[in-house]
N, C-alpha and C positions, 0 to 999 in steps of 0.2 A: 153753670156750664153752658157754653155757647152751643147752639144747635142750628140745624137748617129747618126752615118751614117751607111749606108749599105756597107759591103764588097762585093767583087765579088762573094763570096759564099752565099750571101743573109743574112749574120749574121750582127747584130748591132755591131758597133765598135765606140769607143770614137772619137769625132771630134768636129769641130767648126761649129755651125749652120750658115746657110746662113743668110745674113742680112734680118731682117723683115720677117721670114717665117710665113705663115698663120697657126695659131694653130687650129687644128681640135676640134670638140666638141663631139666626141664619148663618152667621159666620162659622159656627161649628159644623154645619152641614158642608160648607166649603172646605173646612179643614178635613173632614172625613173623606171628601172626594179627592183631595190632593194626597192624603195618606194612602188611599187605595191605589193611586197612581204610582207611588213609590213601591208599594207592595207588588204591583204588577211588574214594575221595572226589575225588582230583585227576583221575581219568579222567572222571568225570561232569562235573566243573567245566570241563574243557578240551575236551569233545566239541564244543561250539559253535565253538571256534576253528578246528577242521579243517573242520567242516560249513558254516561261514559263507558262503563263496563261492556254494555252491549255494543256500543259504537266501536270500541277497540277490537272486539271479536269480529264484527262484521267488516270493518275496513282494514283489518290487519295492522292496527296502530300500536306502536311500541309505547312503553311508559314514558320514554324520553320525549317522543313526539306529543304525547298527551300533555306533558308538562308545558311544552311550548304553546300548545293550543290553549290551555287554561290561562297562561300568563299573558298571551297576546292581547287579550281584552284590555288590560290595564294600561298598555302603552298608549293606545289612542284615547281611552277614557280619561286618563290623567291629562294628556296634552290638550284635549278638547275642552277642558273645564274653563280655560281663560276665554276663548271665543264664545263658549256657551253662556258664561256669565255676562259678557258684553251684549249678546243678543237678548238676554233676559230683560235688560233695561231698554232695548230698542224695540223689540217685537211685543213685549209684554207676555205675561204668563199664559193667557188664553191661546195665542197663536203658537208659542214655543212649546208648551206642554203637549198640545195636540199634534204638532209636527214631530216632536221627539217620539211620542208613543207610536205614531204611524210608521216612522222609520224603523225603530227597533223591533216593532211587531212584525213588519214585513221581512226584516232581516232574519228574525228568529224563525219565521215560517220557511224561508229559503234554506235554512240549515237542515230542515227535514228533507230537502231535495239534494243535499250536497253529495258529490260523488267521490270525494277523497279528502285527505288531510289538507292539501293545499287550498282547496275551496273553503274548507271549514276555517282555516286560519284567516283567510281574507274576510270571511263573513264575521268572525269574531272581532276583527279590527273595525269593521263597519258597525258592529253592535256597540262597541265602545264609544264611537262617535255619536250614534243615535241616542244612547242612554245618558250622555254627559249633561244635557241641560236639566235633568230632573231636579237635582237638589238646588242649584242656583235659582231656578224658576219657582220652586216651592218656597224658598226663603223670600222671594219677591211677593208671593201670595200672602204669606204671613205678615209682611210689612204693610201690605195694602189693607188687610182685613182685621188686624189686631192692634190694639194700643200697647204701649210698652209693658203695662202690668199684666198682660196675658200672653206675650210673645214667647216666653220660655216654655210654657206648657204646650203652646201650639207647635213650637219647633221640636220639642221632645216627642210630640205625637206623630208628626209626619216622619221624623227620623226613625220611629218605631216601625214604619213600613218596611224597613230593612229586615229585622228579625221575623216580622209577620210573613213577609213574602218568602224568606228563606225557609221558615218552618213549614209553611203550607206546601212548599215545593216538593218536599220529600214524599209524603203520601200520595199527592196528586200525580206527580210524574212517574213514581214507581208503579202506580196503578195503570197509567197509560202505556208505559213501556211493557209491562207484563201482559196487558190485554191486546195492544195493537202494534207494538214495536216502537223502537226509539224514534223513528221518523215521524210517527203520528204525534208523539209528545211535543215536538217542536211546532208542528202545525197547530195544535190546540193552544198552547201557551202563547204563541205569536198571534193567533187569532183573537185571544182575549185582549191583547194590547191594542190591536187595531180597533176592536169594539170600544175600548176605553177612550181611544183618541176621538172617535166620533161622539161619544157621550160627553166628553169634556168640552168639546167645541160648542155643543148646543147648551151645555149647562152653565159654563163659567162666564161671569161678567165682573167688572170691577165694582166696588161698593157703590160708587156714584152712578153707575149705569144699571145696576140690578134693580128691577122693579119689586123685588121681594124684600128689600131692606127698608125698614121704617125709619122715620126721622130720628127717633130716639137711639136706635142702634147705630145709625150713621154718625150721629154726634158722639156717641161713645167711642166708636172706632177712631174718629178724627181727633179725639181729645189728647192723644199722645203723639200726634203726627204734625202738629201745626208749627212747631218751632223751626222747621226747615223750609217752610213755604216761600218766604221771601228769597232765600238763597237760590231756590230752584228756579224762580221766575227771572232772576237777574243775571245768572251766569251759568254756563255749562262748564263742568270740570273735566279736563282731559283725562281719559281712562288711564293712560300710562303714568300720570302723575301720582296715582294711588300708591305706587311702589316706593315713593319717597318717604313714606311715613313709617315710623317704628311700630305703630299700632298694627299695620298690615303685616309686617314681617313677624310680629309676635303671634298674630292670628294663624299664620302659615305654620310656624314652628310648633305651636301648641296643638293644632289639629293633626299634624304629622305624628306627634307623640301619642295622641289618643288612638289614631288608626293603626299605628305600629303594633299595639297590643291587640286591637280589635281584629286585625287580619290573622292573628294566630288562631283565634276561634273559628274564623271562616275557612282557614286552609289546613292547619296542622293539628287542630284540636282532636279530631277523630283518631288520627294516627297515634297521637300522644296517649290518649286514654286507653285505646285497645292494646298498644304495644307495651306500655308501662305496667298496666295492671292485668294483662292477659284476659281481656274481656272477650266474650263472644259478640258477634254482630248484633244479636238480639238484645243482649244486656246493654250494649252501647246505645242502641236505639231508644231505650228507656232512660238511661242515666244521662245521655248526651243532651236531652231536652232541658235539663235543669238550669245550666248557665244561660241558655237561650231565653227561658222564661224570666230568669233574673234580669236579663238585659232589658226586656220589655218593661218590667216594673221600674227599673232604674231610669229609663227615659221619661216616664210619666212623673216619677217622684222628683227628679231633677227639675223638670219644668214647673211643677207645683211649688217647690221650695223657692226657686228663683223668683217666680211671680209673686209669691207671698211676701218675700222680702221687699220687692219693689213697691207693692201696694201699701205696705205698712210704713213707707217713708224712708226705707234704707237707701242710702246713696247708690245709684245705679252701678258705679264701678265696684263698690264693695259687694253688692249683691251678686253680680256676675263673677267677680274674681273669687269670692268665697266658694261658690259652687264649682268653678273650674279647678281651683287649687285642691279643694277637698275631694272632688271626684277623682282627680289624677293621683292623689296620694292613696286613695282607696284602690285605684287601679293597680298600683304597684304591689298590692298583696299577691298578685300572680306569682311573685318570686317565692312566696311561702309554700307553694305547691311542691317545690323541690324537697322540702323536709317532711312531706306528708307520709305517714306510715302506711296509709291505705287509700283506696279510691274515695271513700267517704270524706275524709278530711281534705283530700285534693279537690274534690268537687266544691266543698265549702269555699276554699281559697279562690278557685276559679270563678265561682258564682259571684262572690263579693267583688272580684276584679271586673267582671263583665257588667255587673250592676253599676259599679262606680264609673265605668267607661261611658255608658249611655247617660248616666246622671250628669256627667260633665258635658257630653255632646249636646244636651238640651240647651245649655247656655251658649255653646259654640255657635249654634245656628241663629242665635239672637244677635250676635256681634255685628254681622253685616248691616242690619237695620239700625243698630245702636250708633254706629260710627259713620254710616254713609253720608257724604256731603249733600247728596240729593237722592230722592227716591229712585231715580233711574240708575243709581250706582249700587243698589242693594244686591242685585243679581251679579254684577261684576265682582264685588267683594266676596260674595258667596262662591263664585267660580274660582277666584284666586286662592282662597283658603282651601277649597276642595281639591284643587289641582295639587297643592302641596301635600294634602292629606293622602291622596291616592298614589303619590309616589311611594308611600309606605306599603301599598299593595304590591309594588314591584320589589322593594328592598326587603321587607320583612319575610315573606315566604322563602326567598332565595337564601338569605342569610341564615335563617333557622334551619333550612334544609342542609346547607353546607356544613354548619357547625354540628348538627346532629349526625350527619354522615361521618364526620371525622371522629367525634367523641362517642358515638353510639349511645347517646343519652340526650335528654331534653333539659338537663340541669342548667347548663350554660345559657341556652336560648331563653329560658324562663327568667334567669337572673338578669340577662340583658334587657328583656322586656320590662321587668320591674324598674330597672335603672332608667330606661327611656321615659317611663311614666313619671318618675321623680323629676327628671329633667324638664318635662312639660309643665309640672307644677311650679318649678322655679321660674320658668319662662313667664307664666301668667302672673306670678306673684311679684316679680322684680323687674322684668323687662317690659311688660305691657304698661303703657302710660294710662292716664285717666281716660275713661271712655266718654267721648263727646264727638259730635259730627266733625269729620276731618275738614280742615280749612279749604276754601276755594282758592283758585289762583289769585283772586283779587285781595284775599285776606291772608294768604300764606306768608 
């Protein structure tokens, strides 16, 4: 395997690696840092969910206005994914993640000073813009720091920042609200994001720039990244041309289907469990953690399985598609909750579904690096598929709410969610073409 060695001047130069060099693990520290950033992102996003009852009482907010306040975040968050992905390739993850955390941290702190519903809606819209770069930039970090055989685990790990942040939010914000009031909760969680922005700026460097990466680890990282080097140096690929490819549309459709089900757990799951099985809030607080824990395990398991398949020589397309299709078919088990005689069996079906959803999502976040025509387009492709996925954050809660209101039951919404998951599996199995770097304008 080719490696870089140091010249007398301290610069890296091509050379042959010594037999059996010990590969460092600094890249996993980088992964932990970016996962922490996603967790802080979700912590700031979810603070309002825990603080909302006190906010409603203090500001005289109706349930209808609270619904508008909660949904307003996704309008700008989804729309900002495309420019955020574009900026990920232009600014790089160091600048973009620091800027993003600084912005959404400051906006979260300002929510603690809001004087009414109107100001809160405006701030939620700004929060959506500030948080939008997180996932495209994280995908860019993984593409820079991990070879193909490790990207799925890395993607599943940073994607687990979602349930980690959402789970930690409940006790932390509840304690802050109970002790100091809802305004203080926003000041504290926003301050954590600002602190993270400063820490990331001083911590992060690309593999080639980091003094803490040894030659053996650098060679290991680059071992799966060399095939696009020539294309990157010769031609720039117009960003809008990415939409001409069936691969990109399949990525968008598939991730939308995954998130359609995932947003049920983020929005309507508490109401479903409490209302359907007449649970007390205390009982829900215990039982409601089960699917969340399953989702964390699913993300790591999906990453390990996909990477294991790639390392053992399985064709990349088969490895990714197998995990995506299998994960989405498992996600469709959510429909079986309709026939559950009790809360225990319902939780089993829901846990299997959420586990399978994050199992598939681990491979989803590998796709931008797998098919990007140049390294600069990894963030753009991540932003494109994430924009489509977060349209589900607008559609799914509203559709489920309307149908539940008409039927006074969650049966039809759960059946629809299961059907959408099957549709996603069909998309990846039959509509998505072979995974390889998209052609440049010169070779298209």
